[in-house]
N, C-alpha and C positions, 0 to 999 in steps of 0.2 A: 623501595617499589614493592609489591607482594612479586614472587612468582607468576602470580596466577597474569598479573600486568605485563610485564616482560614477553607476554606470547604477542605482544602487539607491538609492532614500532610508534604509533604516537597512539596515549589517550585518549583525543579525538573520534578517535575510527574504533572507542568498544566494543563496538557492538560488528565487528569485524567477523567476516565467515571462520578464518580461523578457529577465533576466541570462541564461537557459537557451534561449530564440530566439535572441538575442545569438551568442551561443557555436556554436551547432546552424551558423546563416547562415556564423560566421565558416569553418570546419570543411566548410560546402558547395560556399561562396567557394574557399577552396583546394583542396578537390577538384575544380573545374572548370577552373582553372586547372594542373590535371593535378599537381597536390603529390600522393605519395602519404597521406593523411590517417586518422591513426585517430582517430577520432569518437563517441567516450566519453560526448558526452552523450544521447544518443537513449534516451526511455525504455519504451520496444517492441521485440520483439523481431527479431530479423532472424535469416538464415543466413549461413555461411558465403562466399554472394554477394553479402553487401551487396543482401538482398532482402528484405522485408516475408513476414513467416511468418505465410501464414493456414491456419487448421487443415481442412483437406480433406473432415474428419468435418463439421462446422459449415456449411461453403460447400455442399457436396453438401445438407442438409438445406434455408440460406436459396432457393438456387435450385429447387427443388422447392413452395415456401409459395404455398400459394390465395390468392387476389384478399382472402377470407371469412375468412385469417390475418393479413392484414395491413392492410386498408382499413380496419375498424370502428376507432370508438374503444375503446380499453382501460377502462374501470373506473379510478375516476378513483384509488383504492387497489390498481392493478392487479388483472391475473387472478386469483383465488384459485388455479387449479389452481399458474401458473404459481412463484408464490411458495412450494407449496406445495415444490413439487421441487425450487426453489432452497435451501429447507430442509433438505431430506431430502437435497442432494448433498456438506452439510458437518455433518447430523446423521442417516444414515438410519432411527435409530431411532424419529423423533420420528413423528408421527400429524399433526399441527396446528400452522401458524404462528403459534399464539399471537394475538400482537402484530405486523401488520407491512404495510408497503406497499411499490409500484415503485418506483423513482427513477431518474431521469436518471446509473445509472453507482451508484461510490461514494463521487465527491462528492458527490452532491444526496443522499443518504446522511448522511452528515456532517455536511452541512448543514440538515437537518432537526437532526436532534440537539441543535445551539445552537439551534433556533430556539424548540424546544421543552420541555428539559433545564435552558435554564438565560436568565438575563432580561440584557435588554441591560447593557453596562456589569461584566459579570463575565466569569471565566477558566476555560479548560478549562486541563487538563491533560496533558502530552506530553513522550515522552521524547526527549532530541538525541542525535542528528543525528534531524531526522524530514523526512517531502515537505511539501516549499518551500511549496504550498494549502495547505495549515494553516495558516497564516498569511492567505494570502489568504483564507478560508473565516470564520476569524475576524473580522477586522479592519471585511466586508463588512457583519455585523450588530451592528457597535458594540460590538468584544468583544477580548478580546486572550488571548493563549496564554501560557500560563508551562511552564516546563519541567524535567527533572529527569534526570540522563545514565544514558543507553541502559548496562543491564550491559555493566560489566568482563570481557573474558575472561579475564581470570587469576582475579579478586574479585567475580565477579557483579553481581546487584544491591547498590545501595546504597538500602537500604533507610532506611537516619537521613533521606538526603535525601527519602527519597516519604513519609517521614512528619512532614515537615517540611511540605513541600510542600500535601499534602494536608486536614493538621490548620488551616494557615496560612488553607486557603483555605472549607473548612468555619467557621471563627472569621469571614472579612470577608464571604460571601455566604453561608451558611447553607443550601449544597448544595454537592454537586463530581461532576461528570464531569471521566473518564478514557479518551482517544482512544487506544487500544492497537493498535499493528500490530505484531501476532505472530499465528502463525509465519511466517516469513520478510519479515523488513522490507525497508522502503525507507527511508535506501538502504544500511544495513550488513550486509545479507544475510547477518543471523542471527535466531535465534531466541532467544526466551526456554529456560532450560534451564528441567529440574521441577523443581529447587530453588528458583530465581529465580521461578516460578511461582505456585507455593507462600507464596513471601515474601511476594510481592503480592496474594497476594488471603487472604492470613491477615489484612494488617494492613489494606483493606479493608473488612474485616469488623466490625475492632475500630472502624476510626472510623466506619464506618455507625450508633454510638454517639451523634454528632457531628452529626447530621442525613443528609437522605436523600444518596445515592452512586448515580452511575449509572457502569459499564464498558461503555463501549463498544469492539466487537471490529473491527481495522477491515482484514478475510480478502480482502487482494487475489492475492495471490501465491501462493497454498498449491498448486496445481496445478504446481511448480516447483521444490519442497521437494528437497533430495539423498535424503532420507531422508521419503517416504511414513508409516513409522511413525511417527516423532517430531511430523510433526502431527493425526493420528489422536490420538494418545495426551494433545496438549496439548487437541483440540478436545474431547473427552471430561472431562477437565479442569475445562477453562471450565462444559462441560455441569453438570457437577455443584455445581459454584460458583452459577450462575444458577437449577438449580432447586431451591439451598434459601431462595431470594426474603427475604436478606436486601439483595442488592445487587441491584441491576436491572442481568443483562445483558443489553446485544442485540448485532445485529453487522450492519456494513455489507456486506453482499456485491457481486461487479460479478460482470460476463460480461466483460468488458472483454479481460484478460489471460485467464482459466482457457476465454474460446472466438475468440479473437483481433478479437473486437467493437468492436473501441477508440469509431470510429464510431456506432454502434449506438446506445450510448447506456440502456444497459441494469443495471436494480442492482436494489436493494431494502432496505431498513433493516427489520430484525426482532426481535421481542424474543422469540423459543420459549417462555421459562419462565412465561409473566404473561397474563392475561385482561382485564387494565386495558381496563374500554370508553372512560376519560375518553381515558388514554393516547391510543386507537385513533382517537378522535371528533377530537386534536386531533391527530393526522399524518394526516387524510385534510384536515382542512381546509386545514393547510399545502400538503399536496399541490395543491389545489384552487386557490389562495391564489398558487402558483409559475408548475407545468408544468400545470397540470391535472389531465394524465394523462399516462403515457411510449409508448412506440413499440410497437405489439400486434409486429409482425415478430419482434424477438428474441427473445420471451418464447414465440412459434407454437415456435421452433426449441428453444428448450430444452424444452417438450412434448414436443416430435416426439422429442428425444434422449432423455428421461427414461422414455420408455413401450416403450425398444425395448432390448433385451438387449445386441444385437450389434451395436446405436450407439454405446452405452456403451462396450464393448471397445474398440472400432476409437476412442473418443476418448482413453478411457485408454492406447493403444498411442502415439498421438498425443504427447501427454501424457511421457509417458514417455521415447520420445525426445531431445524439445528439454530437459525436467531431465538428461538425462543429458549433453543438450550442453552448455547451463550448467553444470553442476559441471564438467567439463573444460576450461573457461574457466578457472573460477577457479583450479583445479588448476596450470591452464599460468603463469599469473598471479601465484600463493604461488608457485611454484617461481622462476622469472624472478626474482622480487622477494627471496627468499632466498639467491640464485646472486651476487646482487648488495651481500649482506651485511647488506641492511633486512628490516623486517620483513614479515612475507608476510599475508593476504589473508585472516582467517577465514571462510568459505562454507556458509551452512544451508540458502538458498535464496534466490527469488525474483531478481532484472534486476540488481540492483546488490551493490558493496563498496564497502565505502568506506577510504580510506587518510589515513594523516596528511600533513597537510598542510603540516609547516615551520610556521617562524614565523610565515607568511604565508600563507595558504592561498589569496589572493586573487594575490600576487606570487607563487606555483609555478604554477599555473594559468595564469600567461598565461606566465613563460621555456615552459613546456612546450611551448607554440602557436609558440615558436621550432621545437621539434620536428614541428612540425605533429601535436602529440597534444595531445585538446583533450577536456576534465573542468572538472565542474561544482565551483566552493569551496564550502566550508560552513564557518561556527566553527568545527563540528569535528573539517574534514578537507578528505579531493576524493570527490565521490560519483562512479563508473566506474559507467558502465555497461555489463556485462558483456553484455552484451542482444545490443548492436549490435558487440561485438569477435569478430576472430578466435582463433582459439585459437594460430594463427601469429603474432599480433601482439605475444604477451606479450614477449617478448627483447625486440621495440623499446620499447616501453611502458615498458617496467625500465628501460631505460638511457635515457628522456626523463625520466622522473617521477627516478634515482639524480641526473644531470646538474642539476635543479630544485631540488633539496632543499638 
């Protein structure tokens, strides 16, 4: 095992925060020493000058907030206007939040699903590769994470693997919780095709006869999709499935990426297609027992923008600018890789792509560092943060990657 691998207690949790911080620290140290560094470990959006992107429309409203929009305690479950506005950002035709509470970002929403939909010792199911903190969230409450392969570019979803995992978990624990980061998956940068989505929905519908099934959509990167219409179609499909009521469908929503308010910790866990009072009461209790309530400031910013069509248009213009830049970065990297005779990088949206890691992603990662190119190793490959790369970095990145395989 390499020295880098020893940073982690388990190779399953390749993308643990300690590893990411360590690799980012190494990249920053080399940059401070004057090296020309490509730091693709970063998980926030940067422009081509290396500056953190902050959406002007959002910050202008933040700076105009009054004391009354910031200082008072927010309700334990969150401001109801905020929750409805956040739901309607994703499903404009809905007139009710159903059941929902404000959370500190999407991670707070994910944590609530574990505490309220599973029991200690249970397992949550997701697709691999996955966002590293999924493992942390599960372990922190005495649970584990099971995985099935993310759909293949060539063959699509492995529905047999999904069915086996779902039925095994239902048999073992009497209930099933699925975390699905779709569309704009972190870290692959891809989305389920319509056929993949239909197959998964049909499977969850079928296995629900075996016990309660909950599908939680982790929606973080939708504003940076290459094709917003594909996102609209996916959200509408999931809404139709949720409205059936056979499977409980909820969503983890966040302003971290959508509003570039990473530090404000604003999000929500919502179940728009149920009115279950017991579920609502349980979520409120969990909020009180963990963070009590969330910051009012970011809720107020969302409320301001949601009632002003001109501000919404301005925000959409900014999102279009940055999703175009991300798509160009992905396309440049894809072309540079193919020019080296390597597989390219499929991309539908978000901040990342995942590349083949070779025989040992840790070794490939370490070898790339000798070229001052920094990435995150995963069991399934290498996570590349195009969110912090320049389009002009693609050729040099491809050279270092090809030399390291």
